[in-house]
N, C-alpha and C positions, 0 to 999 in steps of 0.2 A: 171565978168567972160565972156570970149568969147563964142559965140554961135556956132562957127565952129572950128573943130580940125582936126588934121591929124589922130588921133586914139582915141578911147574911150574904156576903160576897165571897165567891169561891175563886181564889187566885189573887196573889199579892204582887203581881207585876204593876207597872205604873198605871195601867188602865183600871185594874181592880182597886188599887189604893186611891186613885182619883175618884172613882165612884163612891167608895167608902167615905172619903172625906166630904164629898158634896152631899151625900145623904145625911151624914152627921151634922153638917152645917145647917141642914133643914130641920134639925131637932130629933132625928131618929136615933134609936139605940142600935148601933151597927156592930156586927162581928165580921171581920175578914179572916178567912181560913186559908191555909196553904199546906200542901203536902210536904213542902220543903221550907224555905224561908223567903223573905221578900226579895224581889228582883233576882231570883235564882234562875229564871228561865230566859225568855227573849229579852226582857228589859236589861238584865245584867250584861247581855252580849250585844245590845243595841249600839249602832254607830252614833246615835244621838243627834242627827241632823235636825236643825230647826230652820225650816223654810216653808214657804207657802205655795210654791209652784207645783200645781197638779193640773192634769187635764180633765178632772172631774170637779165641778164647782163645789159640791157639798164637802169634798175633802179639803179643797183650798179654803173654804169658809171655816171649817173646823180648825185648820192649822192657823188661820188668821186670828180667831178667837183665842186659841192657845198661845199664840205669840205674845199676847198681852199679859199672860201669866209669866212666861219665861223672862220677859224683860222687866217685870215688876214683881218678881217672885216673893221677896221678903214681905211686901205689903199684901199680896194676894193670898199667899199660902203660909209664909213664915219659913225660916230656915233659908236654904240656898239650893239652887239647881245647877250652878256652875256654868251659866250661859256665857258664851264668848262670841262677840260680834266679829265676824271675819269678812262679811260680804259673801254673796252666793251667786253663782252662775248656773243656768241650765243651758247646756250646749247640745246641739244636735246637727246632723248632716243637713246640707242645703235644701234637700227635699222637704224638710220640715219647717222651713222658714215661716210660711204662712200659718202653720199650726202654732208656732211660738207667739207670733204677733196676736193671733186670735185669743189665745189663752191669757196672755198678758193683759189684753183689753178687759177680759172677764175679771181678772184679779184686781185691776184698777177700779172697776165698778164696786168691788167689795170694800175698797179703801186701802188695799195693800200698796205699799210704796214699792213700785217695781217699774221697769222700763225695758225696752228692747234696745240693745247696744250693738254696734257693728264690731266685727272681729278685730279690726285694727285698734279700736278703742279698748277692747279687752287686753290686747297686747301692750298698749301704753300703760294701762293700770297695773298689769302683772307681766313684766317682760319675760319671766321664766316660762310662761305658757306658750306652746306652739299653737298658732291660730290660723294656719293657712288651709285647713280642711273644713272650716265652717265659715258662715257669712254673718250670722247674727246670733245673739244669745239673750236670754232673759236674765235680768240683773236685779237682785234684791240687796241693796247696800246695807240693810240693817240685820240681815239674817246671819246664821252661823251654826253653832252647835252648843249642846249642853251635856251635863253628866247624868245619864239615865238612872244609875243607882242612887246618886245623891238626891235627885229629884223625887224618886220613889220614896226614899227614906223621909224626906220632908213632908210628903203627903201623909205617910204613916204617923209621924210625930204630930202633925196638925189634926189628924183624925182622933188621935188619943187625947189631945188637949180638949177636944169637943165631946169626950166621953165614949168614943168608939173603942173597941177592943180588937185584939189581934191574937190569933192562935196559929203559930208555926208548927211544923212537924205534925200536922193535923190533916191526914188524908181523908177526903170525902169518899165514903164507901157506898153511899146511896142517897138518893133524893127521896124525901118523904112526901107522899101524895095522899090526900084524902078528899073525897067528894069532888074530884076534878080540880083541886087546888093544891098548890105547893104549901107544905106546912113546916118544912124544916129539912135538916140534913142529918144523916148518920155519918159519923167519922171514927177514925181510929182512937179518938179521945172521948167518944161518947156522942149522944144525940143532942142537937140544938134545934130549938123551934123558932120559926119566924114565918110571917105570911108573905114575905118578899124574899126571893132567892135570885141572885144575879150570878150567872155563869160568866166568869172572866178568866177562864183557865188556860188560855193560850193554846199551846200545841196539844193539850189534853182536853180541850173544850168539847170535842165530839163525843168523847167517852163520858163526860159529865152529862151532856144532854141526853145521851142514850139511856141513862138511868131513869129518865122521865118519859121515855118513848119518843124523844124528839130526834129526828134524823137531820143533822147538820151536814151540808155538803162541804166538808172540811177535811183537808189532809195536812201534811206537814211540809214545810219548806226549810231547808238547811243551808246555811249561808256561811261561807268562809271569808275571813277578814284578815288583813295583814297590817302591820306597822312597819314603816320604812323610815330610815334616817336619811334625809336628803342632805346634800352638801350645802354649805352656807350660800353659795351663789344662787341657789334656787330662791332664796329670800322667803318672806312670809307669804304663803299660798292662801287663796280663798277657799271656801267650800264650793265644790263643783259636782254636779251630776252631769256626766258626759255620755249623752245618748249616742254620739258618733262612735265612741269606743266601748260602749256598754260597761261603764264603770262609774264609780264615784270616789271622791277623796276629800279630805279635809285636814287641816292642821290639828295637832294634838299636843298635849303637854310634853315637856321634856325634849322639845325639838323634833318630835316625830310627826309623820304624816300617816293617817289612817287611810287605807285603800281597800276597796272591795269591787268585785265584778258583778254585773247584772245578768250574766248568762252562765249556763252550765251549773246552776244551783241544783241541789239534790231535792227531789220531790218525793214524798210518800214514805220516808223513813219512819220507823217506830218512834213515837214521842220520847220513849225512854232510851233510845239508842245513844251510844257514847258520843260525846262532843269533844273528844280530845285531839282528833287528827283532821287536818284539812285534806282536801282531795290531793292526789299524788302530784299533779302537775300545776296546782294552784299557784304556788309561789313563783314559778317561772312566768306564768301568764300574767299575774298581777304586776310584777316588776316590768315586764315587757310593755304592758299598756300604759303604766304610769310614765315610763320613759318616752313613749310616743307623744304624750301631752306635755310632759315636763322633761325635756331632753337632758338637762343637767342632773336629773335624778340618776342617770347612768353611773355617776360617781358615788352614789349613795350605797347603803347597806340594808339588807333585810334584818329587821330587829326581832319580830315575833309574829305569830299567827294565832288565831283563835276561831272558834266555831259557835254559831248561834242557831236557834231553831224557833220557828213560830208556826201558827196555824195559817193556812192559805185557802182561799175560796176559789171557785172556778173563774171568777172575773177579777180576782186579786183585789177585791174591796171588802171591807168589813161587813159583818152582820151585826146590826144594832136593833134591839127591840124585844118585844114579848113573843114567845112561841112555846106551845105546849100547855101544861096545866096553868090555870090562872095564878098569877103571882110569880111566874118564872120568866126571867129576862136573860138576854144574852148580849154580851159585848165581846165579840170574838172575830177571828179570821182577819186580823189586820195585815196579814201578808207581808210582814217585815217593815211596815211603814207607820206603826201605831204610836211611836213615842211622841212625835211632834204634834199629834192631835189629841193626846191623852187628857190634858186638862179640860178641853172643851167637851170631849166625850163624857167625862165624868159629870160635868155640869148638865149636859143634855140628857143623859140617862137619868139623872135625879129628877129633872123636869118631867120626863116621860113617865117615870114611876109614880111621882107624887101628884102631878098635875094632869096627866093623861096625854100630854103632848110636849115635845121639845120646842120651846119658844126661841131659844137663842139661835139655834141652827135647825132647820127642818131636816131631820134624819129619816123621814119616811121612806125614801128611796133605798135606804140601806137595810130594810127589813128582810127577814128570811123569805117572805112571800114572793120576792122577785124570782127566786129559784123555783119555787113551787109553780109559778106561772111560766117557767121556762125562759125568763128574761135575764140577760146578763147586763150589768151596768157598763156603759161606755160613754165617755164624754163626747160632745159634738166635734171636738178637735183633738181626737185621741192620738197619742203617739204609739199606741200598742201596749202590750203587757210590759210591766216593769221588769219582771223576771222572765227571762227567755230560755 
């Protein structure tokens, strides 16, 4: 392995590997390092939703650009990402009807295939869904879910084909700075030099940034997820974000349904805290809410649970851009929603690093400076924080 590179990416979740791939595609000699192995953090525990419905336009735009990767993965990246088209609904209480309509109008202007549908139409499409507590939903017929670990591995393979290198079990112990510039990293496997360093360390990103004197307003978000085996009468379910019941669910392989809650997530745990056990009352809550939306699920069974953890910012939106010594960049704080935007984030970060600005999607609003100005991002038709 070479000791000197054009760029080093810290973190091999799907965001870090997407950045590594896109930098390598521009001809850079890239090294991605990780203290564990690829997709071992938030990516490996991601629910993998692929949808474009956001109340912040920049996120919807990043998801829309990324959607073109997920649906043409073999041609765009190579390998596979496991994308499954299920159709997607965003459901919310009647008080949010006009917000849904306004956000769908923004998404349509971006080119996203989406529409507002009435609740009775939702019921005709999916009779297993109870629809008497909402009036309209946003509908994306082409959306669904993908396999986060498979997609991350494909980015890794593609980066290697382009000459990029990967070092797992390689913990960063320090960022090397000289003359106000980032010059490399010190790791448990030695020192590596590069004029470009990208912090994509997920839940550990604040610790990495602090090594260069950069204070990221970042803590951790810990998320419990369940798999439920629904009875046959439930039929094939779509992918749903259910704001009315503060949960989301999607079908999964093996006849299972993945379900998670959007409230009562744990904030501020140590990034290295164990992720073996869900909250004590989680299983009962998640089954109860799924049965409220899919009444026939009452005859189903709880299959399994797992825990994931990511970095979260005060406004629950990512930090993308340069901050600190010259040559140091950050792509962090995705707050549990980074998978579906990762392909576009990698492309935009490569444009920012090499061209001075991101041309594909303007990511200026996601810079760290918003917090330094005391400004939190909020869409013009915001539903409120995702995680409550």
